[in-house]
N, C-alpha and C positions, 0 to 999 in steps of 0.2 A: 421284598414284595413291592416296595416303592419303585425301585429301579426296573423291576420286571414290568410294572404297569406303564412306566414311561417308554420302555422299549416297544411294548405292544402298541401304544398309542402312536408312536412315531411310524411304526411299520404300517399301521392302518392309513395314516395320513398320506404317506408316500404312495401306497397302493391306490389311493383314490385320486391322486393327481391327474393321471391320464383320463379318468372318467370325467372328473370335473372339467378338465380342459375341453373334452369333446362335447360337453353339454353347453358350455358357455358360448354365447354369441357376442364376439368382441365388437360387432358393429352396433349392438344394442345399447352400448354404454359410452359415455364420454371418455376421452383419452385419459389414462391414468397418469397422475403427476405425483412425485414424491412430496411428502409434507414434513414439517418440522416437529420435533419433540419439545417437551417443556424446557429442556436444557440447551436447545439450539442444536442445529445439525439434523439431518434427515433421520426420522425415527418414528416410533409409535407414540406413546404418551410420556411415560417416565423412561421407558426402555429405548435403546437404539435399534436400528434395523440394519440389514445388509445393503440397503439402497444408498446410492449417491445421486446427486443432482446432475443435470447437464453442466458441462464445463462453463465457467463464467457466472454461474448462478450466485447472486448476492442477496442475502436475506438478513433483515434487521427485525428482531422480535423481542417481545416482553411477555412475561408470565407472572401471574399474581395468585397467591393463596395466603392463608393466615400465617404461614411460617416463613416463606421466602418470596422475594421479588427477584426474578431473573431478568437480566438485560443482555441480549445476545446479538452477536454479529457472526454470520456464517458465510463462508465463501468456498465454492467449489473451485479450488485453485488450479487443479489439473484434472483430466478425466478420471484419474484414479486417486486423487487426494482431496479430501474435504478438511477444512480448517474452521475452527470456531473459537471465538473469544467471548467470555462470559463474565459478567459481574453479578453478584448475588448480594442483596441486602437482607440480612437476617432480621426479621421483625422482632420488636420488643427486646433487642439486645444492642447496647451502645458500643461504639468503636473502642472506647477506653473507659476506665473508671474515673478519669479526671475530666469533669464537665467543663472546666476552665480551658482545657486544651481542645477537645473534640466536640464540645457542646452536645447537641442531640443527634449527631451523625450516627447512623446505624452501622452496626458491624458489617463490613464489606469483604466478601470473598472474591478473589480474582482467579479465573481459571482459563486454560487454553486446552482445547481438545483437538484431536485429529483422527481421521478415519482413512484407512487405505483399502481400496478395493482390490481383492485378490482374484476374483473370477467374475466375468461378465455373464449375465443371464443368457441361457440358450433354451432350447425346447425342454431339455432334461435337467440342465444344471441351473441352480439358483444363483442369483447375484450374491456374492459372499465377500464380506469385509471383516477386517480386524481394526480395532480402535482403542484409543487411550483417552479417558476422560480426566480432566483436571491435571493435564501434563504441565508441570512447572508451576502449579498453583499453590495455595496454602493447604490443600489436602482435605477440604471439607467433603468433596464429592468424588475423590479419585477412585477410579476403577478401570477395568479393562474388559474387553468383550470380543467374541467372535460370533458373527450373526450371518444368517443366510435368509434371503427373501425370494419368494417365487410368486409370479403373477399368474393367476388362473381366472380367466373371465373378468368379472368386476372385483375379484378378491385379490389381495396381496398378502400372502402368508409369510410370517417371520418366525424363526426359531433360532435361539442363540444360547450361548453360555457366557455368564458374566462373573467377574471377580471384583472384590472390593465393594464399593458402594452399590454396584449393579448386581452383585451376587450374595449380599449379606444374609439372605434367608437360608443359605447353605443347604438347599434341597438336593444338591449334587454331591459336594464334598465339604468337609470342615466340621470342627468340633465346637459347637456353640456353648458347651459347658465350660470350655477353657476361657472364653471371652466372647463378647458380642460380635467381634470381628474375626473370630477363629485365629487369634494371635497374629493378625496381619500387621499390628503395630501402626494403627491409623491415628496416632497422636497428632494433634494440630501442629503444623509447621509455622510457627509464629512469624518468621521473617518472610515466608513465601518465596516463590521464585526458584527454589531448589528442585531438582529432579531426583526422586528416590527410586532408582531403577530396581533396587532390591525388593521393593514392595510389589512390583508388577507381577500379575498372575499368581499371587499368593493369598493366603487366608481363605475365607469362605468362597465357595463357587456355587452357582445356581443356574438352572435352566430357566429361561424366560421365553416368552413367545406371544404371538398375537396375530390379529388380522385387521387390515384396513379395507373397507368396503366403499367402492365408488357407486353411489346410488344413481338410478336413471336420471334424477334431477341433477344436472351438472354441478351446481354450486355446493351440493351436500355430500360429505364423506363421513363415514362412521368408523370408529376404532374400538377394539376390545383387546386388552393385553393381560397376560399373566405376569405379575410383577416378580422380579428376582430379588427384591430388597425387602427386609422386614422392618427397617427404620429404627431398630433398637439402639444402634450406635450413631444415629444421626446427630449432627452438631447441635441443632436447635433443641433436641431432647436432652442432650448431655449438659450443654452450657446454660440453657435457659429453662430447663424443666418443661419445655413445650410438650403438649400432648400429641405425640406422633404415633399413637396406637393404630394398628392396622386391623380393621374389622373385616376386610375382604382382601384376598390376594389379586382380585380382578379390578382393573381400572377401565372406565368407559369414557369415550370421548366423541365429540362431534366437531366437524370443521365446516365453515361456510366460506366458500371462495368468493373473493371480491374481485370480479373481473379477472385480469391476468396480472394483478399487481399486489395481491395480499390475501390473507386468511384471517378469519376470526375463529378462535378455538375455545371450547368449553368442555371440561372433563370432570368426572366424579371419581375421586381416587381414594384408595385405602378403605373404601366403604363408609367414609365420613367427611371427606374434604372436597369442596368445590374449588376448581382452578380455572381461571380465565386467562386467555392470552390472545395476542394478535401478532401478525407478521406482515412486513412489507418486503417486496422482492422485485428484482430486475435481473437482467442478464447482461453482463459486460461485453459478451461477444456480440450481442444483438443490437446494441446501441448504434444508431446511424445518424449521420449529419444530414440536415436539411438546409441547403444553402440558397441564398439569393446572391448569386455570383455574377461577375462580369462575364458576358458571353465570350466563348473562345473565338478568336478571329478566323475568318475564312482565308484559306491559303489561296494566293493568287499566283498563277504560273508565270514564269519568266517570259518576257517578250523583248524583241530587239530595241524597242523604244524605252526600255526601263533601265538603262545603264548609266544615266547621268549621275554625277556625284551629288551627295546630299549637302545642303547648306546647313549652317549652324542651327537654324530654327527646326529643320527637319530632324537633325540628330537629337535635339532636345525633346522633340515630339516622340521620337522612338524611346528615349530614356523615360519619359513620363508613362508611356504605354507599358514598358517593361515593369515599371513600378506598380501600376494600377491593375494590369491584366495578368501579368506573369508573377507578381509577388517579389520581384527583385528590388528591394527598397533603396531608393536614392542611388541608382547605379552609376558607376564610372564606366565609360565606353571607350575602348581603344580600337583603332582600325588601321589596316594597311590594304594593299591591293587585293589580298585574298582572304583575309581573316577579320572577323568582328569579335572582339572580346568584351564580355560583360563581367564586371567585378562588383559584387554586392552580396549582402546577406539575403537569404530566402526566408521571408517572414510570413508567407501566406499559405504555402502548400506543403503538407507533410509528404505528399506523393510527389517526389521529385520528377517523375515522368510527366506528370501534368504540367509542372512548371516548365520543363524543358520543351514540351510540345508547344505550349503557348509562346514561350520566348523565341523558339526557332521559327515559328510561323511569323511572328512580328518582324524578325530580322530578314527572313526570306522575302517578305512583302516590301520592306523598306530598302533593303540592300540586295537586290536580286543577283548581282554578280559575285557575291561573297561565296567562297568555296568551303569555308569552315566557320562554325560558330563555337566559340569557347565561353563557358560559363564558370567563372572562378567564384565559388561560394565562400563568403567570409563570415566570421563571427568575431565580434569585438575588434574589427578591422584586421584580423589575421586571416590569411588565406588558408582554408581548410581542405578543400577538395576542388578538382577541376573536371568538368565534363566537356568533351569535344564531340561535336556533331558534324558529320560530313554532309555538306550541302546537297550534293547530287543524290546521295542515298536518302536523305530526308525528303527530297522531292518525290521519290518513289513511295515513301511512307505517307506523305501528305496527300498524294493522289490515289492512295489505296491500290497500287499497281500489282499487289499480290495479296494472297489470303493472310489474314491476321497480321497485317502490317502494324507495327508499333514503333514509337520513337526510340525505344531502346535498341532497335536494330541498327540505327545510324549513330549510336552513341558509344563512346569509350570513356571510362573514368580513370583519371590519373592523379598523381601527386601534383599539386599546382606549380606552375612555372611562371616566369615573368611574362606579363602581357606583351603581345606583339603590336607594333605599330604606334601611332601617335594617339595621345589622349584627346578625344573628340568632345566628350561631355562628362561632367562630373558634378557631384553635389558639393556645395560649400557649407553644408550644415555640419558643424563640429560639435553641436550641443544637443541634448535631448532632455526631456522631462517625462516623468511617469507618476501615476497615482494608482495604488493598488490596495484592496482591502486585506486585512491580516487577521487570522484567527489562531490563537494559541490555546491549547487545552490539555488537561490531564484528568484522569478518572481514578476514582477509588481512594482518594486521599482521606486522611483522618479528620481534618478540619471540616471538609465538605466533600461530598461524593464527586461533584463535577466542578472543577476549577477552570476558568477560561478568561480570556480577554479578547475583545474585538476592537479593532482600530483601523487606521489608514496610514500607509506609508507614502509619503510624498518625496520623490527623488529627482535629482538633476545631475547631469554629468557633462563634462567638456573634454574634448580630445585635443591634445597638442600634437598634431601630426597623426601617424598611424600606430604609435606605440605607447604613448603616455596619456593616461586619463585621470582627471580629477573629478571625483564624484562623491555624492553624499545623499543622505535621506533623513527625514524627520518623521518620527512616529507620533501620531495623534491618537490617544486612547479614547475610545468612545464609551465603552462600558466594560467592567470586569468585576469579579468577586474575589480578587486576591487579597482584599482586606481581611479575609478569614484565614489566609495562609500564614500561620505563625511559625511553624517548624521549630518548636521549642527544642533546644538542644540540652540534654539528649533524651528525647522520649523513647528512642529505639537504640540507644547505645552508641551513636555515631559521633565522631568529633573531627570530621574532615574539614578542610578549607571549603568555605561555602561559595562555590562558584556558580551554582544554578539555583540553590534554594533561597537565594536573596531576591527571587523574582518579584516578590511583593514590593520591595523597596524601589525597584526599577520601574515597575509598571503602575502600581496603585498610587505610589507617592509622587509620581512625576507624569501627569497626564499628557504633557508635551515634552518629547525628549529627542535629542539628536541620536539617531540610531546608528549612523555610519558617516564617516568623513575620511576618505583615504585617497592617496595617490598610488596609481597602479601602472606598472610597466609590463607590457606583454609583447612577446615576439615569437616567431617561428625560427628555431635555431638551425633546423635542417629539414630534410625531407620528412622525417617522422618524429621530430623533436619539437616540443612546445614548452614555453616557460613563462612565468610571471613572477614579479616581485612587488611588494606592496607595503605601505606603512600608514599609520594614522589611527583613527578610532574605527576598529575593524568590525565591531558589532555593538549591541546595546550594553553588554557587560564588560567588554575587554577592548583594549587598545594595544598597539605594538607594531612590530615589523615581522615580515615573513616572506616566503617564496615557495614556488612549486615548479617541478620539472615533470613532464609527462612524455613517455615514449609510446607512440600509437601508430603502427603501420597502417597505411592506406588499405581499406577493405578488410582489415583483420578483425577477428572477433575477440581480441584480447588487447590489453594495454597495461602498462606499469607506470606508476607515478610515485613521487616522494614530495611531501611538504614539510617545512620546518618553520617554527614561529617562536618569537620571544614576545610574551604578553604580560601585561599588568592589568589588574582588575580596576575598572572605572568606579569612582565614588558615586553612588546613586544620589547623593545629596548635592552633586555638582554636575553641570552640563559638560565641563571640560576637565575636571579633576580626576586624579587617580588616588587609590589607597596608598598611603605611605607607611602605615602601621599594620602589622599582621593581626594583632588582637584588637577587636572592636567590641562595643557594648550595644546590646539591643534593649532599649527602654521598655518595649512591650512585654518582653519575657524576663527582663532583669537578669540576663545572662550574657557572658562574654562569648564571642565566636571568632573564628579565624578566617582571614581572606587571603587572596593570592596577590602578593606584592611583587611578583616577578618570577617567571618560570619559562622553561623551554617546553613546547608541546609540538607534536607533529607525528606523521605516520607515513609508512610505506604501504602502498595500496596496489592490489592486483585486481583488474577488471576482466571478467570473462563471461561471454555469452555462449553457452554450450550449444552444440549442434546435435545433441542426443535426441532421438525420436521420442523417448519417454519423458523428456524435460524440455518441451519446445517453448520458444519465445520467453526465455528467462535470462536474468542477469545476476551474477554473483559479484559482490564487491567485498574483498577481504582486506582489512587494514590492521596493521600492527604498529604500536608505538606508545607514546606517553600522552596522557590526557591532562585536562586542565587542573585537576587537583593533585597532579603528580603521580597518579597511579599508572601502572603500565599493564598493557594487555592487548587484546585483539577484538575487533568488531567485524562481525559477519552480517552483511546486508544482502538479502535475497528478494528479488522482485520478479513478478510475472506480468507480461503484457498480453492483453486480450485483443481480439480481432478489431475492436473499435478504437484501440489505442489507449484505453484505460490501463493504468499500471497499478497493481496492488503489491505492496512490499512490507517486509518486517526486518528489523535489525536486532541483534543481540550484542552487547559489549561485555565481555568477561575480562576482568582485570585481576591484579594481584591482591585486591581487597577481599577480605573474608566477608561472609554474610553479615557478621556482627559489625564489622567496620563500615560496610556499605549502608546498612540499615534495612528497613522494610523493603522488600522486593528482591534483595540479595544481589542483583546485578541490573545494569541498565538495559532497557529494551523498549521498543516502540513499534508502531504500525503506521502505515500511510497509504493513501490512495491519490494518484495523480491523474487528473481528468483533462483531456484535450479541450481547449476552448471551442474548437470547431464542432463538437457534438452538443454544446450547450448554447451556441449562438447561431445566427443565420449567415455568418460570414466565415470563410475559411481562415485558419490561423495556425501558426506553429506554436503559439503560447499554451501554457498549461496552468491549471489551478491545483494546488496540492493541499489535501486535508490530512493532517497527522494527529495522532494522539498517543500519549504516554500513559502507562499505568500509574506512574508516580513521578513527582519531581524530586530527584536526588542528585548528589554531587559526584558520585563515582561514574567512570566511563563516559565523561562528557567531552565532546570535541568542540573546537573553535568553529563558530559559524562564519566561514569565509564567504566573502561577497561573490567571488568567482571560483569555480572548480573547473580545471582544464578538461576533464572528461566530458562535462556538459558543453563547454565551449567548442570542443572538437567533435561534437556528436555526428556531424555530417560525414565523417570518415568511415563510420559503420553505424548507421542510425539506430538509436534506441529511443530516445525521447522524441525524435522527429521521424520515427518509422511510420510509413503510410498505413492507413486502415486496411484491414484484410477482408472486411465484410462488404 
């Protein structure tokens, strides 16, 4: 009888869709925009929907009620892929039973969700998606769903089927008399991080649904949903005896839109619980730079009286203009009777066409009889790529002698060759200084939910010729809360060498510390080969020697590199000393621990930017080798670049350590966002700011933080970090 009623209701709803559609006046209502659920990601209230956001949509949200506080970050990574990271603090339940270790830190669940769009909405077909909630988390909210959403006038209808947490009411299938989860085996995964594929689409299943209504008043939207969960097997109810009773299967919600940047959410759930939340959002594809830039020079046509040779002052004036106007920093200029060659790094324009147009115009104006302009772009004083511009063809471009003329028409990109002619002008600046803010952070730890340190890195370097650099940096710690980071061994069964979990001793106990001091040799070995060797204090925690070789063809979307290093762990109680004894004693925890007194670490890495239509503007980095604590395995790093140049990425390192050996989290993983300076400032720049966060600080799967990585150094050969904005 129950199933027959559902079938009849679905048939009636489908039959009414054309009628409802014909009666709705879409111009009477504001444009519909997908909204977030309590768990993060596009959805109704507790339940997901079939909707996805526009590509690049980035949403940060929080949700509060008596049982849970959710903190979520959701990103529409691709048009068909939504990803969500969620941290949940379980109220009235402590992280551990040992207050001397975790204090009053609340129990924290970490979860990752994803949703894949299967069908785009059309006149008859609803937008349909399949998704996994709490993928690789600790299992508190894990569930799966298939949902379809159809927009009709001001209404957006959703119907779906859920399993696990989303379908625990078992109104479709499942035997609740066997267990509250229909024998799904939803036991809590204490280490977290593991993926239980055998659970997927098992246990109870339930039909859920609802509707979101866009009112005529643009800021206000209303929601009603039929809940697929009964909350009988909820973690808060089982672990803390929280009252998770459900007095109603229907949840009701209201959203108030804050301009185009956020939402306030209020809902009444289970017939007895008020829930409040808010979201902040932006779109990484839509971010645009607003510059106050040097004006582009006006092209001046050649004349018979403009062929006199330039004197030294005029060459130096050209070099200064190439620096200020075209972004070629401190250039060296070579010249002969037909060619002007500029050798310099490009530090201003991600759009190389803009740089080439400005530089070619400057050269044409200063040296009108030059037939070819060569721009050899360097990085760390190594020639990376060369662009040649034909002078006569550029004149046609500059004079707009044909439709849609652009500087690329006159340009060819080649592997760099030796500059032609005599050295006319060069910079004698062999040193450089830098100051940059630093933020290191991790979430979801036992001692404190949010661990961080903020400080300043002050660096300096000096070049001996074009291949040897002496450089270093000092870290000034401004503020941190790593005094709470105890990492008592073994609260979670681990006994690895402590290569990263000693972070408190390096940061909190040493507010001023030499971060790096090394001698680096770098060279281009051949047309497509680059190499470096280095030695010294390589990072805050390790010193040693190492090297890297990279093969990267010009204009190719792939590269292969190998690095190898011998490292020793630095003594945090000494600016220049190293550990000599493997076993150390921690007076705060009254326990011994082990450190790294000498090991080989390194990886072979493949870099690939796929050209697939369904995976545009992405980069895979796959590294295999040995890590700092001598575990062996593989790291997969995947990143997506949006039209503005913002890069969002994630990495996973899986090694031969078991979940018990690794400890909480099961394996190393992290997330990051890289933001171009030139969408945050009023000046164009090729620099970036990177914000990264780790779920936990652990010792397995940890790489050496090398000062230079040749893939970044050689970026101009097939730009990724320096790719021009597409919006």
